[in-house]
Backbone as JSON Lines, residues from 0, in Angstrom:
{"i":0,"aa":"M","n":[0.83,-1.19,0.02],"ca":[0.0,-0.01,-0.02],"c":[0.86,1.25,0.03]}
{"i":1,"aa":"G","n":[2.18,1.09,0.1],"ca":[3.03,2.28,0.09],"c":[3.27,2.88,1.49]}
{"i":2,"aa":"K","n":[3.84,4.03,1.45],"ca":[4.19,4.75,2.66],"c":[2.95,5.23,3.41]}
{"i":3,"aa":"M","n":[3.11,5.42,4.71],"ca":[2.08,6.05,5.5],"c":[2.14,7.53,5.2]}
{"i":4,"aa":"P","n":[1.13,8.32,5.59],"ca":[1.21,9.76,5.37],"c":[2.48,10.3,6.02]}
{"i":5,"aa":"G","n":[3.04,11.33,5.37],"ca":[4.38,11.86,5.73],"c":[4.57,12.15,7.17]}
{"i":6,"aa":"R","n":[3.65,12.74,7.83],"ca":[3.88,13.1,9.25],"c":[3.9,11.86,10.13]}
{"i":7,"aa":"W","n":[3.21,10.73,9.74],"ca":[3.29,9.52,10.48],"c":[4.64,8.84,10.19]}
{"i":8,"aa":"W","n":[4.97,8.8,8.89],"ca":[6.2,8.14,8.45],"c":[7.44,8.67,9.13]}
{"i":9,"aa":"T","n":[7.58,9.96,9.27],"ca":[8.75,10.57,9.81],"c":[8.8,10.4,11.31]}
{"i":10,"aa":"K","n":[7.71,10.2,11.95],"ca":[7.71,10.05,13.39],"c":[7.92,8.61,13.83]}
{"i":11,"aa":"W","n":[7.82,7.63,12.92],"ca":[8.03,6.25,13.18],"c":[9.53,5.92,13.14]}
{"i":12,"aa":"E","n":[10.19,6.02,14.27],"ca":[11.64,5.97,14.37],"c":[12.14,4.54,13.94]}
{"i":13,"aa":"D","n":[11.45,3.49,14.17],"ca":[11.93,2.14,13.82],"c":[11.45,1.62,12.49]}
{"i":14,"aa":"R","n":[10.96,2.52,11.6],"ca":[10.4,2.04,10.34],"c":[11.42,1.36,9.46]}
{"i":15,"aa":"S","n":[12.67,1.67,9.59],"ca":[13.7,1.01,8.78],"c":[13.9,-0.47,9.08]}
{"i":16,"aa":"E","n":[13.3,-0.93,10.22],"ca":[13.37,-2.33,10.49],"c":[12.39,-3.14,9.62]}
{"i":17,"aa":"C","n":[11.4,-2.49,9.12],"ca":[10.36,-3.17,8.34],"c":[10.2,-2.67,6.9]}
{"i":18,"aa":"F","n":[10.57,-1.39,6.69],"ca":[10.33,-0.78,5.35],"c":[11.52,-0.01,4.87]}
{"i":19,"aa":"D","n":[11.74,0.02,3.57],"ca":[12.75,0.93,3.01],"c":[12.16,2.3,2.84]}
{"i":20,"aa":"E","n":[12.88,3.28,2.36],"ca":[12.38,4.63,2.3],"c":[11.29,4.84,1.23]}
{"i":21,"aa":"N","n":[11.08,3.8,0.36],"ca":[10.04,3.87,-0.65],"c":[8.73,3.23,-0.09]}
{"i":22,"aa":"G","n":[8.72,2.74,1.13],"ca":[7.58,2.13,1.7],"c":[7.43,0.65,1.39]}
{"i":23,"aa":"T","n":[8.48,0.06,0.79],"ca":[8.46,-1.39,0.46],"c":[8.86,-2.19,1.69]}
{"i":24,"aa":"F","n":[8.08,-3.24,1.99],"ca":[8.31,-4.07,3.13],"c":[9.6,-4.86,2.98]}
{"i":25,"aa":"I","n":[10.52,-4.76,3.95],"ca":[11.75,-5.47,3.93],"c":[11.98,-6.31,5.17]}
{"i":26,"aa":"G","n":[11.0,-6.34,6.06],"ca":[11.13,-7.07,7.35],"c":[10.92,-8.48,7.22]}
{"i":27,"aa":"D","n":[10.89,-9.14,8.32],"ca":[10.73,-10.59,8.35],"c":[9.22,-10.87,8.45]}
{"i":28,"aa":"R","n":[8.63,-11.38,7.37],"ca":[7.18,-11.65,7.31],"c":[6.74,-12.68,8.32]}
{"i":29,"aa":"E","n":[7.6,-13.63,8.59],"ca":[7.24,-14.68,9.56],"c":[7.14,-14.09,10.91]}
{"i":30,"aa":"Q","n":[8.07,-13.25,11.29],"ca":[8.07,-12.58,12.65],"c":[6.87,-11.64,12.72]}
{"i":31,"aa":"S","n":[6.6,-10.89,11.63],"ca":[5.48,-9.93,11.69],"c":[4.16,-10.64,11.87]}
{"i":32,"aa":"A","n":[4.01,-11.81,11.26],"ca":[2.78,-12.57,11.33],"c":[2.52,-13.1,12.71]}
{"i":33,"aa":"T","n":[3.59,-13.39,13.47],"ca":[3.39,-13.99,14.81],"c":[3.53,-12.94,15.87]}
{"i":34,"aa":"S","n":[3.99,-11.76,15.58],"ca":[4.12,-10.7,16.59],"c":[2.75,-10.24,17.04]}
{"i":35,"aa":"R","n":[2.61,-9.93,18.3],"ca":[1.33,-9.46,18.83],"c":[1.17,-7.97,18.46]}
{"i":36,"aa":"T","n":[2.22,-7.23,18.44],"ca":[2.17,-5.81,18.17],"c":[3.07,-5.5,16.99]}
{"i":37,"aa":"F","n":[2.48,-5.07,15.9],"ca":[3.25,-4.7,14.71],"c":[3.72,-3.28,14.78]}
{"i":38,"aa":"L","n":[2.84,-2.38,15.28],"ca":[3.09,-0.97,15.31],"c":[2.47,-0.34,16.52]}
{"i":39,"aa":"A","n":[3.22,0.26,17.37],"ca":[2.69,0.97,18.52],"c":[2.64,2.44,18.22]}
{"i":40,"aa":"I","n":[1.5,3.06,18.39],"ca":[1.31,4.47,18.03],"c":[0.96,5.24,19.25]}
{"i":41,"aa":"S","n":[1.68,6.32,19.47],"ca":[1.42,7.17,20.56],"c":[0.21,8.08,20.27]}
{"i":42,"aa":"H","n":[-0.66,8.22,21.2],"ca":[-1.91,9.03,21.0],"c":[-1.6,10.52,21.08]}
{"i":43,"aa":"D","n":[-0.45,10.94,21.49],"ca":[-0.2,12.36,21.61],"c":[0.05,13.11,20.31]}
{"i":44,"aa":"W","n":[0.29,12.4,19.25],"ca":[0.53,13.06,17.96],"c":[-0.45,12.66,16.84]}
{"i":45,"aa":"M","n":[-1.48,11.83,17.22],"ca":[-2.46,11.45,16.26],"c":[-3.87,11.56,16.91]}
{"i":46,"aa":"D","n":[-4.75,12.31,16.27],"ca":[-6.08,12.41,16.84],"c":[-6.89,11.12,16.64]}
{"i":47,"aa":"K","n":[-8.01,11.02,17.3],"ca":[-8.83,9.82,17.3],"c":[-9.26,9.44,15.89]}
{"i":48,"aa":"E","n":[-9.66,10.45,15.12],"ca":[-10.17,10.18,13.77],"c":[-9.03,9.57,12.91]}
{"i":49,"aa":"E","n":[-7.83,10.11,12.98],"ca":[-6.7,9.51,12.24],"c":[-6.36,8.13,12.75]}
{"i":50,"aa":"L","n":[-6.43,7.91,14.06],"ca":[-6.14,6.58,14.59],"c":[-7.18,5.54,14.13]}
{"i":51,"aa":"D","n":[-8.44,5.97,14.09],"ca":[-9.54,5.1,13.6],"c":[-9.3,4.74,12.12]}
{"i":52,"aa":"K","n":[-8.89,5.68,11.33],"ca":[-8.64,5.45,9.89],"c":[-7.47,4.51,9.72]}
{"i":53,"aa":"L","n":[-6.43,4.76,10.46],"ca":[-5.25,3.87,10.36],"c":[-5.62,2.46,10.78]}
{"i":54,"aa":"E","n":[-6.42,2.28,11.82],"ca":[-6.79,0.96,12.27],"c":[-7.59,0.24,11.18]}
{"i":55,"aa":"R","n":[-8.47,0.95,10.48],"ca":[-9.27,0.33,9.34],"c":[-8.36,-0.08,8.26]}
{"i":56,"aa":"I","n":[-7.37,0.73,7.93],"ca":[-6.4,0.4,6.87],"c":[-5.62,-0.88,7.25]}
{"i":57,"aa":"M","n":[-5.15,-0.9,8.49],"ca":[-4.32,-2.03,8.97],"c":[-5.14,-3.35,9.02]}
{"i":58,"aa":"R","n":[-6.41,-3.23,9.31],"ca":[-7.24,-4.46,9.36],"c":[-7.51,-4.91,7.99]}
């Protein structure tokens, strides 16, 4: 699906563990599938509407 919106992308400090700068997945698919938490998002920089939209995309 490509990169997240710019302001989310730049705030995700560990993104290079899973994605290259073009938004292409480079992580370990097996580990991602079994991991309980793929992405932890702080509520202090994303409002509820944005968080709800992101959750729908991820599902």
